[in-house]
N, C-alpha and C positions, 0 to 999 in steps of 0.2 A: 679572645678565648671563645671556646666550643659554650654554647648554648646550652640548659639543660636538658631540649628534647636531642639534640644531635646526638647528646651524651647517652642517654637512654636509649637509642636506638644500636648506636655502637659500641657499647660495652660489653655485650656478648660476644662480638667477635677480637674484642683485646683479649679475652679471655679465653678464647676457643677457635682462630683464624681458621680451622679448618671444618667447620660445625656447618655441617648442613640444615641444622635446626637455626643456628643464627641467622643464616644468610636470607632462610626461608620467612623468620621474623620480621626481618628489617623490608624485607620486601612487600610484607603485608604492610605493616604501619608506613612507610612510603607511600603506597597505596593509599593507605587512607588519608592521607594528606597530599591526594592529588601530584605526587613526583612522581611522572608514571615513567621517564625515561631511567631514573633512578632507579624503582622498583622494577624494570625490568632486566635490570642490569643485575640486581638481588637474586631473582628469581634464576637469572641464568648461571648465577655462582654455584646457587643449589643444588641443580640439575648436573652440573660439573662431578657434585659428590654422590648425589643419587641422581642419575639418569633414568629410573623407571619413576619417578614421584609424581602422580596422578595428577596433585592438586598445583605442584609446582607448571607445569605441562596446562595445566586451565589457566592459571592464574597468568600465564604467560602471553598465554591466548586473550585472555582478556583485555590485558591491557594493549597489545598490539591491536586490537579493535578499538580502542579508544583512542588509537595514536592513528586510526586510519590506514593501518597496513592488513590490509584484510585478508589477502592473500597466506600472507606469514601466519595470522592469526589461524585462520582454518588450518592450517597445519600445525599448527603449534595445539589445536584441538584434537586434529587428525593421532598426535602424540601421546595426548591424553587416553584417548578409546583406546590405544592400541595397548595403555596398561591395565584398563580396568572397562573390557567390555561392555560391558553389561550398566555402565553409569551413563544415566539419560541427560546430563544434561552437558556433555562435551558433545554428544551427537545431535541435541539439540542447537544449541549454541551454533555449533559447524553447519549446521542447514541452514539457519536464518542468514549465515553472514553468503554463503552460495544464493540463496535468493534475492536478498534485500541487497546485498553491496557488489557482488560478483556475477550476480545475473545466470549463474550456471545450474539450471532448473532441474534436470535429471540428476545431478549429484545432491542436491537441494533435499530430493524426493527421496533418496537412496540412505541421506542422514537421517530424516524424520522415521522411515523405516526402522533403523535401528532403533532412534530410538523409543520408538511403540513398542517395541519389542521387550523394554525394560519397564514403559507404563502404557499398556495398550488401549486405557482410557484416558489419554491424556487429549484432552481438548486443542490444545494451542500446536500439536504434534499434527492433528489432523487437520486442524483450519491451516495451517501454515503448508502441507501436501497438497491440499487442495488448491491454493493459492500459487502451487510451483504448477500444478496440472492446468490450470486455466491460463498459466501465463503461457506453456505449452501449446495451446490448441485443444488439448485433452479433457474437453468441459463435459462428457460423461464421466471420466473418474474425478473428476473436480468435484461433482455434483454430492457422487459417493461419497466421498470424503467428507464435505459439508454436514451431508445428514448424518454420516458418524460422529461428527463433533455437535450437529445440534440432541444428536441423542444423550449426550452429557452437559449441556448447555442450551437448553428449548428456547429460552428466552433471549438469546445473543444476537444482538443487531447484526453484526457484522457477515456472521455466517449464514444470516437468511437475506442479506443483500449481495453479496457475493454468491451466492445459490443463484438468488436470481439471476443474475448476470450471465453465471452460466448457462442457465435456460435458455435464458434469450439469446445467446451466440448461437446454440446449437440449434435454435430455431422452435424452441417449445414454450412459445410466446402467452397462452394462456396461465401453464405454470409459474411462469418467469412473474405473470405479472399477481397470482397468489404468494409467492414468497416474497415481493417488493411488500405487497399489504401488510405479511407477518411481522415485513423491518419498520413498518410505519406503525404496527402497533406498538413497536417499543420507542420508535424514535418520532412522533408524530408531523416535526416539523423539518424533517431530512430533505435536505436540498436533493440529493441523488439518488434517493429512493422516488419521489415523485416525478423525479425526470427521466427517470430510464424507465417507470410506469408508463409517462406519456409516450416514449419515443415505441413501447411493446404495444400500446394499444394505436400508434397512429401505423405500424408496419399491419394490424389486423384488420386498419381501415376504419375503425372504432374513434372516428375525428373528434365528434363533441366529449368524450369522455377523455381521451387525451388532451384537447385543449383545457378541461378541467384541473385536469393531474401537472400540466405547465402551467397553469394559473398559482397552484399550491406551492412549485418550486419556486416562482418567481417572487412570492411572499417571502420564502427564508433566502433567495440573492436577487433582490431586484434588477443587478445591474448582468445578469448571468446571458449574455448573447445566443446561446445554443438556445435555450428554451425560447427567447423571443422569434427566433429563426423557425424555431419549429412550429409553433403556434401560428408562426403566419403561413408556413404550409399546409396546416391543415385548414386554415379558416378560408385560404386561396382553394384548395379541393372543394370545401362547404361552399363554394362561390360568394363568399362575405365579403369582397374587397376591401370595402374600411378598414375592417380589422385587421386587415391582410396588411392593410397596407402602413396603420398604426404601430403593428407588431415589428415588422418589417423597418420602418422608422427607426425604432427604439435599437433594433440588431445594428442596423447601418451606422448610429450614431456613436453605438459602443466600440465597434471595429470595422471600420468602414473599406478598408484594402480588402478582407473575407466577403467581406457582404454584398457589398457592390458586387463583385466578380461573380458571385454565387446566382445572383437578381437575373444577371445575364445570360449566364449558363445555363440555369435551372427553368425546364420546358415548361413549366406550370405556372411559370410567372408571364407567362406571353402575352396574355390579356391586361396583367397589371403592369406591365411596361407600358403600354397604350394611356392609360389610367392618365386623367389632364392632373390632378393632383400630385401623383406617383412625382410626373415630370417635374412637375414645381420643386415638388422635393428633392430631387436629382439635381435642379440645375441651379439650385441653390447652393448644394455640395460645391458642386463646381467652379461657382464664384467663391467661396470660402477658399478656393486650392487654390486659385487666381491671384488672390489677394494676401 
């Protein structure tokens, strides 16, 4: 015997088996119940009767996205956009799939541009467009996008942080540090902002300040080996071998294969490799490997 929920779903179809509205409503109910495959079938049946329905194409795309069928989802959002070219959502969601799942960054940017035609001051489109340009290596364009996003949300952590990354990667280190400082005003304990701030300061040769930033990063993530390693590099360049060894030991203990190799290949550690304390530490690691 059919339960009451199934009866309420199928009753419209029993009355009007060729009804677009019946299939669409059933798809909506099944989607709410997380019965995604059945909901997908219902929206596809609705489209047989009304092939240019924006919402059936859009919801079909949303379900395909949930099911991990990303290219089909992008195509479905595309069909929705053909029926309503000025509708923001299908362009935006299609752009997100190209950006986050399919890694087709140029197509993502084109979708975000279309969404921005509908909502020119939309924060998320500008931010995502900035991310896509960043991933393409178009750092100056990315910075311009993040600047526009920040005109809408001036206190948004992510836009300040990603802006800092783009500035750092195009060599504008002072501006990058200023951008990381703004992200840290919003999230004072953020590991990544402190870490990348340290990287930028280290590249500028401001080694003591870089170490301070790595120390703050390590308060947030004490087991992060890149921060320990970069801290060791900075202390080595400052001539503080004891602190360099302490930091290297932490990095090597966390990720021996990577950092033992870096110690051997990085020329700044040539003096440190001759240090008795460090040699003893390496010998103990070798002993552990043999046992």
